[in-house]
N, C-alpha and C positions, 0 to 999 in steps of 0.2 A: 504494500500500499504506500504509494508515493504521494505525498501532499506537497504542494508548493505554497509556502506561507506568504511569499510575495504576492502571488496571484490571489490567495485568500484575502489578504489585506486590501488589495486593489478592488476586488469584488465587493468586499464589505464597505469600503468607502463609497462606491457607487450606490450600493443599496441604501446606505445611510443618507446620502444626499437626496435620493429619491424619496425616502421616508420623511426627511426634513421638510420637503416641499408639501407633503400631505399633512404633517403634524409638527409644525415648527415650534410650538410652545413646548411640547413634550421633549423633543430632541434637544432644543436649546437649553431647557432646564437640566437635562441629563448631562449635556456638555459642560454646563456651568459647574455642576457637582463634580464631574470628572476633573476639571481644571483645579477646583478647590482642594479635592482630595489628594492630588498629585503635586501640589505646590510644595516647594521646599519649606520646611518648618523645623521642628525638633528632629525630624527624620529626613534625610536626603531623599530626593526623588528616586534615585537608584534603588534604594531599599524598598520603597513603596512599590516600585515596578517588580522587584523580585517577589514580594508578597503576592502581587497580582498574578505573576506567573504560576506560583504554587496553587493559588485558588483556581486559576484557569484550568490547570491539569486536573484538579479534583472535581470540577464541575463539567469536565469533558467538552470544553468550548474551543473549537479550532480557531475561530476568529479571535477569541480572547488570547489564546496562546500566541498566535502570530503577532497580534498587536502589542502585547506586553513584552514578549521577547525582544521585538524590534525596539520598543521604547526603552527597555532595560539596557540594551547595548548602546543606544544613543545617549543614555544617562550615565554611561561609564562602567556598567557591569562587565566584568571579564568572564571569560568562558568558565573558569573554575567556580566563580560565584554562581553562575547559572546552573552548572552541574550540581553543586551542593543544594541549590534551591530545589532542583528536580528530586534529589535524594530525600529531602524533607517532605516534599509533596507525596512521594511514593510511600514513605513511612506512614503518613497520616491518611493516605487514601487506599492503601492495600493494592490488590490485583488490578483493578481498573486504572489506578494511578500509574502502575507499571506501563500499561499500554500507552496511555497519553503522555507519560513522562518520557518514554523513548521517542515518541513523536515530537515532543517539545525539544528534545536534543537535536532532532533534524532541523527544527526551526532555529535553534542556536547556531548550528553549522551554516544555515542559510544566511543569517543576519550578521554573524560575528565575522569581522574582516579578517 
């Protein structure tokens, strides 16, 4: 099973834009929440993105994995930090997290330079 997380992210951006036209209040409110939650504060954005990667694995969300792995890399997460994040997600999520954790590693390889 080969997934291309760059394609998944591009497709989700298109779908999100289309939905925003239909329901701008809802999507704009969500995007404001997203911006506030990921703003640097007591915790750097990188760590918030790593948490989001772990959650994305456990809720089995391909779009979330692609988006947050890409954002974590852009925020300065290195490959080892991402692998350790996947390890914690697998611990907390059991067998299903193993499946999505290994797929998240494919996303890491795709986005990490």
